[in-house]
C-alpha positions as CSV (number, residue, x, y, z in Angstrom):
1,M,124.2,298.8,111.9
2,Q,125.0,298.6,108.3
3,L,124.0,296.7,105.1
4,T,126.1,293.6,105.0
5,V,126.3,290.1,103.6
6,V,127.9,287.1,105.3
7,G,128.2,284.0,103.1
8,L,130.0,281.1,101.6
9,N,129.8,279.5,98.2
10,H,131.3,276.8,95.9
11,Q,134.4,279.0,95.5
12,T,135.1,279.4,99.2
13,A,133.9,276.2,100.8
14,P,133.8,272.5,99.9
15,L,130.6,270.6,99.8
16,S,131.2,269.1,103.3
17,I,131.2,272.6,104.8
18,R,128.3,274.0,102.6
19,E,126.2,271.1,103.8
20,K,126.8,272.0,107.5
21,L,125.8,275.7,107.0
22,A,122.8,275.1,104.6
23,F,119.2,275.9,105.7
24,A,116.6,273.4,104.8
25,A,113.5,274.9,103.2
26,A,111.3,273.8,106.0
27,N,113.5,275.6,108.6
28,L,114.2,278.7,106.7
29,P,111.1,280.8,107.9
30,D,112.0,280.2,111.6
31,A,115.7,280.8,110.9
32,V,115.3,284.2,109.2
33,S,112.8,285.3,111.8
34,N,115.2,284.3,114.6
35,L,118.0,286.2,112.9
36,A,116.0,289.4,112.4
37,R,114.9,289.4,116.0
38,S,118.4,288.7,117.4
39,E,120.9,291.3,118.5
40,A,122.8,290.5,115.2
41,A,120.4,292.1,112.7
42,E,117.5,294.4,112.3
43,E,116.6,293.1,108.8
44,A,117.5,289.7,107.3
45,V,117.1,287.6,104.1
46,I,118.7,284.1,104.0
47,L,119.6,282.6,100.6
48,S,120.4,278.9,100.8
49,T,121.1,276.8,97.7
50,C,123.2,273.7,97.0
51,N,126.1,276.1,96.0
52,R,125.8,279.0,98.4
53,T,124.4,280.1,101.8
54,E,124.2,283.9,102.2
55,L,122.8,286.1,104.9
56,Y,121.9,289.6,103.7
57,C,121.4,291.8,106.7
58,V,121.2,295.2,108.2
59,G,123.3,294.3,111.1
60,E,126.7,293.8,112.7
61,T,129.0,291.4,110.8
62,E,130.7,289.7,113.7
63,K,127.4,289.1,115.5
64,I,125.9,287.7,112.3
65,I,128.8,285.2,112.1
66,D,128.3,284.2,115.7
67,W,124.6,283.7,115.1
68,L,125.3,281.6,112.0
69,A,127.7,279.4,113.9
70,Q,125.5,279.0,116.9
71,Y,122.4,278.2,114.8
72,H,124.3,275.2,113.3
73,D,126.0,274.2,116.5
74,L,129.4,275.1,115.3
75,S,132.1,277.5,116.5
76,A,132.7,280.8,114.8
77,E,136.4,279.9,114.4
78,E,135.5,276.7,112.6
79,I,133.5,278.4,109.9
80,R,135.3,281.7,109.6
81,P,137.9,280.6,107.1
82,Y,135.2,279.7,104.6
83,L,133.2,282.9,104.9
84,Y,133.2,286.2,102.9
85,T,131.9,289.4,104.5
86,L,130.9,292.4,102.4
87,D,129.8,295.8,103.5
88,N,127.5,298.5,102.1
89,N,128.5,299.1,98.4
90,E,130.1,295.6,98.0
91,T,126.9,294.0,99.3
92,V,124.9,295.8,96.6
93,R,127.3,294.8,93.9
94,H,127.3,291.2,95.1
95,A,123.5,291.0,95.2
96,F,123.3,292.3,91.6
97,R,126.0,289.9,90.3
98,V,124.4,286.8,92.0
99,A,121.0,287.6,90.7
100,C,122.4,288.0,87.1
101,G,124.1,284.6,87.4
102,L,127.6,286.2,87.2
103,D,128.7,284.5,90.4
104,S,127.2,281.1,89.7
105,M,129.1,277.8,89.1
106,V,127.4,277.8,85.7
107,L,127.8,281.3,84.3
108,G,124.5,283.0,83.6
109,E,122.3,280.2,85.0
110,P,118.8,281.5,85.5
111,Q,117.6,279.4,88.5
112,I,119.4,281.6,91.0
113,L,117.1,284.6,90.4
114,G,114.0,282.5,91.3
115,Q,115.8,281.2,94.4
116,I,116.5,284.8,95.5
117,K,112.9,285.8,94.9
118,D,111.8,282.8,97.1
119,A,114.2,283.9,99.8
120,V,112.8,287.4,99.8
121,R,109.3,286.1,99.8
122,V,110.0,284.0,102.9
123,A,111.6,287.1,104.6
124,Q,108.6,289.2,103.8
125,E,106.2,286.6,105.2
126,Q,108.3,286.6,108.4
127,E,108.4,290.4,108.5
128,S,112.2,290.2,108.7
129,I,112.7,292.7,105.8
130,N,112.2,296.4,105.9
131,T,113.2,299.6,104.1
132,H,116.8,298.9,103.4
133,L,116.7,295.3,102.2
134,N,113.4,295.8,100.4
135,A,115.0,298.6,98.4
136,L,118.1,296.5,97.7
137,F,116.2,293.5,96.4
138,Q,113.6,295.4,94.4
139,K,116.5,297.0,92.6
140,T,118.3,293.6,92.3
141,F,115.3,292.1,90.5
142,A,115.1,295.0,88.1
143,V,118.8,294.9,87.3
144,A,118.7,291.1,86.7
145,K,115.8,291.5,84.3
146,E,117.5,294.3,82.4
147,V,120.8,292.5,82.2
148,R,119.2,289.3,80.9
149,T,117.2,291.2,78.4
150,D,120.0,293.4,77.1
151,T,122.8,290.8,77.1
152,A,123.2,287.1,76.0
153,V,124.6,286.1,79.4
154,G,122.0,283.3,79.9
155,E,121.0,282.5,76.3
156,N,123.6,279.9,75.1
157,S,123.6,276.3,76.3
158,V,126.5,275.5,78.8
159,S,125.5,272.1,80.0
160,M,124.8,268.7,78.3
161,A,121.3,268.8,79.6
162,S,120.3,272.2,78.4
163,A,122.1,271.7,75.1
164,S,120.1,268.5,74.5
165,V,116.8,270.3,74.8
166,K,118.1,273.1,72.5
167,M,119.1,270.6,69.8
168,A,115.8,268.9,69.9
169,E,114.0,272.2,69.6
170,Q,116.0,272.9,66.4
171,I,114.4,269.8,64.8
172,F,110.9,269.9,66.3
173,P,108.6,273.0,66.7
174,S,107.6,272.1,70.3
175,I,108.8,269.6,72.9
176,S,105.2,269.5,74.3
177,D,104.1,267.6,71.2
178,L,106.7,264.9,71.4
179,N,107.2,261.4,72.9
180,V,110.6,261.2,74.6
181,L,112.5,257.9,75.3
182,F,115.4,257.8,77.8
183,I,117.6,254.7,77.7
184,G,119.2,254.2,81.1
185,A,118.4,255.7,84.5
186,G,121.7,257.0,85.7
187,E,122.8,260.5,86.8
188,M,123.3,261.9,83.3
189,I,119.9,260.6,82.1
190,E,118.2,262.0,85.2
191,L,119.7,265.4,84.6
192,V,118.7,265.5,80.9
193,A,115.3,264.1,81.7
194,T,114.7,266.9,84.2
195,Y,115.3,269.5,81.5
196,F,113.0,267.7,79.0
197,A,110.3,267.2,81.7
198,A,110.3,271.0,82.3
199,K,109.0,271.4,78.7
200,N,106.0,269.0,79.4
201,P,106.4,266.5,76.6
202,K,103.4,264.4,75.6
203,L,105.0,261.2,77.0
204,I,108.2,260.3,78.7
205,T,109.4,256.7,78.9
206,V,112.4,255.4,80.8
207,A,113.9,252.1,79.6
208,N,116.3,250.5,82.0
209,R,117.9,247.2,82.9
210,T,115.8,247.1,86.1
211,H,112.2,248.2,86.1
212,Q,112.4,249.5,89.7
213,R,115.1,252.0,88.9
214,A,113.3,253.2,85.8
215,Q,110.1,253.7,87.8
216,E,112.0,255.6,90.5
217,L,113.2,258.1,87.9
218,C,109.6,258.4,86.5
219,D,108.3,259.2,89.9
220,K,110.9,261.9,90.4
221,L,110.0,263.6,87.1
222,G,106.5,264.1,88.1
223,V,105.1,264.2,84.6
224,N,103.4,261.7,82.3
225,A,106.2,259.2,82.5
226,E,106.3,255.4,82.4
227,A,108.9,252.7,82.8
228,C,109.9,249.7,80.7
229,L,112.8,247.3,80.3
230,L,115.6,247.5,77.8
231,N,114.5,244.3,75.9
232,E,111.3,246.2,74.9
233,L,113.2,248.7,72.8
234,P,112.8,247.0,69.4
235,D,109.0,247.0,69.8
236,I,108.5,250.5,71.1
237,L,111.3,252.6,69.4
238,H,109.0,253.8,66.6
239,D,106.7,255.6,69.0
240,Y,109.3,258.1,70.0
241,D,110.5,261.4,68.4
242,V,113.4,261.9,70.8
243,V,115.7,259.1,72.1
244,V,118.4,259.9,74.6
245,S,120.7,257.1,75.8
246,S,123.4,256.9,78.5
247,T,124.2,253.4,79.9
248,A,127.2,251.5,81.1
249,S,126.7,248.9,78.4
250,Q,129.9,247.7,76.6
251,L,128.0,247.0,73.4
252,P,125.5,249.2,71.4
253,L,121.9,248.8,72.5
254,V,120.4,250.5,69.5
255,G,121.5,249.3,66.0
256,K,121.1,250.6,62.5
257,G,118.6,247.9,61.7
258,M,116.4,248.7,64.7
259,V,116.3,252.4,63.8
260,E,115.7,251.6,60.2
261,R,112.6,249.5,61.0
262,A,111.4,252.2,63.4
263,L,111.6,254.9,60.7
264,K,109.5,252.8,58.3
265,K,106.8,252.5,61.0
266,R,107.0,256.2,61.5
267,H,106.6,256.8,57.8
268,N,109.9,258.5,57.8
269,M,109.0,261.1,60.4
270,P,112.3,262.4,61.8
271,V,113.8,261.2,65.1
272,F,116.4,262.9,67.2
273,L,118.9,260.5,68.8
274,L,121.4,261.6,71.4
275,D,124.1,259.2,72.6
276,L,125.8,260.4,75.7
277,A,127.4,257.0,76.5
278,V,131.1,256.0,76.3
279,P,131.4,253.5,74.7
280,R,128.4,254.3,72.5
281,D,124.9,253.0,73.0
282,I,123.8,253.8,69.5
283,E,125.7,252.4,66.4
284,A,127.4,255.2,64.5
285,E,125.9,254.0,61.3
286,V,122.5,255.2,62.5
287,G,123.7,258.7,61.5
288,E,123.7,257.6,57.9
289,L,120.0,257.1,57.8
290,E,117.8,259.8,56.4
291,D,115.5,261.4,59.0
292,A,117.7,260.1,61.8
293,Y,119.5,262.9,63.5
294,L,122.2,261.3,65.7
295,Y,124.5,263.3,68.0
296,T,127.2,262.0,70.3
297,V,128.8,263.3,73.5
298,D,131.5,264.9,71.4
299,D,129.0,266.9,69.4
300,M,127.4,268.1,72.7
301,M,130.8,269.1,74.1
302,D,131.4,271.3,71.1
303,I,128.0,273.0,71.6
304,V,128.6,273.4,75.3
305,Q,132.0,274.9,74.8
306,S,130.7,277.3,72.2
307,G,127.9,278.3,74.6
308,K,130.4,278.9,77.4
309,D,132.6,281.1,75.1
310,A,129.5,283.1,74.1
311,R,128.4,283.6,77.7
312,K,131.9,284.8,78.7
313,K,131.7,287.5,76.1
314,A,128.2,288.4,77.2
315,A,129.3,288.4,80.8
316,A,131.7,291.3,80.2
317,A,128.8,293.5,79.0
318,A,126.7,292.3,82.0
319,E,129.5,293.2,84.4
320,S,129.6,296.7,83.0
321,M,125.9,297.1,83.3
322,V,126.0,295.9,86.9
323,E,128.7,298.5,87.8
324,E,126.4,301.3,86.3
325,K,123.4,300.0,88.3
326,V,125.4,299.8,91.5
327,S,126.5,303.5,91.2
328,E,122.9,304.4,90.3
329,F,121.5,302.6,93.4
330,I,124.1,304.1,95.8
331,R,123.4,307.6,94.4
332,L,119.7,307.1,95.0
333,Q,120.2,305.8,98.5
334,K,122.4,308.8,99.4
335,N,119.8,311.2,98.1
336,R,117.1,309.4,100.2
337,Q,119.2,309.7,103.3
338,S,119.3,313.5,102.9
339,V,115.5,313.8,102.7
340,P,114.8,313.8,106.5
341,L,117.5,316.5,107.0
342,I,116.0,318.6,104.2
343,R,112.5,318.2,105.8
344,A,113.9,319.2,109.2
345,L,115.6,322.2,107.8
346,R,112.5,323.4,106.1
347,D,110.4,322.8,109.2
348,E,112.9,325.0,111.2
349,G,112.7,327.7,108.6
350,E,108.9,327.6,108.8
351,R,108.9,327.9,112.6
352,A,111.1,331.0,112.3
353,R,108.8,332.5,109.6
354,R,105.7,332.0,111.7
355,Q,107.3,333.5,114.8
356,V,108.4,336.7,113.2
357,L,105.1,337.0,111.3
358,E,103.1,336.8,114.6
359,N,105.3,339.5,116.0
360,A,104.7,341.6,112.9
361,M,101.0,341.2,113.1
362,K,101.0,342.3,116.7
363,Q,103.0,345.4,115.9
364,L,100.5,346.3,113.1
365,A,97.6,345.8,115.5
366,K,99.2,348.4,117.8
367,G,99.4,350.9,115.0
368,V,103.0,350.7,114.1
369,S,103.6,351.8,110.6
370,A,103.9,349.1,107.9
371,E,107.4,350.3,106.9
372,D,108.7,349.9,110.4
373,V,107.1,346.5,110.8
374,L,108.5,345.2,107.6
375,E,112.0,346.5,108.5
376,R,111.9,344.8,111.9
377,L,110.4,341.6,110.4
378,S,113.3,341.3,107.8
379,I,115.9,341.9,110.5
380,Q,114.4,339.3,112.9
381,L,113.9,336.7,110.2
382,T,117.5,337.2,109.0
383,N,118.9,336.9,112.5
384,K,116.9,333.7,113.2
385,L,117.9,332.0,110.0
386,L,121.6,332.8,110.4
387,H,121.8,332.3,114.2
388,S,122.5,328.6,114.2
389,P,125.2,328.5,111.4
390,T,126.9,331.6,112.8
391,R,127.1,330.1,116.3
392,T,128.3,326.8,115.0
393,L,131.1,328.5,113.0
394,N,132.1,330.6,116.0
395,K,132.4,327.5,118.2
396,A,134.3,325.5,115.5
397,G,136.9,328.3,115.0
398,S,139.2,328.5,112.0
399,D,140.6,325.0,112.3
400,N,137.5,323.1,111.1
401,S,138.2,323.7,107.3
402,E,135.6,321.0,106.3
403,L,132.8,322.9,108.1
404,I,133.9,326.2,106.8
405,D,134.0,324.9,103.2
406,A,130.5,323.3,103.7
407,V,128.9,326.5,104.9
408,A,130.6,328.5,102.1
409,Q,129.3,326.0,99.5
410,I,125.8,326.1,101.0
411,Y,125.5,329.9,101.0
412,H,127.6,330.3,97.7
413,L,130.2,332.4,99.5
414,D,133.6,333.4,98.2
415,Q,135.9,333.1,101.3
416,H,138.5,335.4,99.7
417,D,136.2,338.4,99.6
């Protein structure tokens, strides 16, 4: 059995296939335990996210594919076109690249490292991970940390949501001290709100056309969030430091006059306004007001593109580091593989030494001279140590050039003498 990974991701399979082969979090412990106790694998870690499902194993590739298909009640032929299989060195390289975010849909995204750690933790709890995979993933975590520390592969904003938080942090010292207002409750607002919620703002309010939808989003965020209706905006706008809007309204919901009045009540404390709607939710003239920092979807796109360009440059350095770490890991593993052989060789030498020493002690006890005993001991020890390699060479004959070269190298012999 060998180190291998069988997987599919956003590059090899559409969502309809990824859904079929995904492992729900509740089922993952039983699944990884089942795999590690099957004929397919001796060790196993299953990584399952919205963009990828990967089975890292010490096992047999074809049997792992069969297991994966059977587990999901599919045929191997049905899923095979969407799978990639990697062996040994390529598995190491792939694990390192995935953990560093170099194989992600969003280049450099940091969430994947936490997801891998969770997958390994589950495998450890199920005792489906042993020497080989434990060594691989411990090194994987170390490489990911070093790459993210030494390169900028994950530093620049590459999504509207992350860029929104970064922009707000340039204006205010800490998001945790702010009140944040979201106008609308659609997909874009939910995504941006999730990023802000991760920063634990003092208060989040979701204003929407229907109170029910606003409350549903508040419940999802799981922080100090409350819902209100759009018609309440003129009365509450002054309470918020950050305003993010994205609705389907054909007319602006926040006008210059409304913001002007809010700023007076705020005693000209600054407010960050982000309008992600097309057509706009916030009148363009709001940007003319002092202490009102208004950004549009075009502004965000410029920031996102700049971030993507910066990450691409950083990715080149990250890829180079990964290659170095792959070589380093493979070298270390090869050295470890030779340890049992070295130990066995030394044990054999020790047995030979003890045997000739016992014979020498017996000869001394019989009164044989020390010179004769030492002479005999040296001959016996030499014969014992050279017996196995000499016999092997004689059996191999002159045709086995690799064995001859190996013995010559081990004993530092010049074959031309």
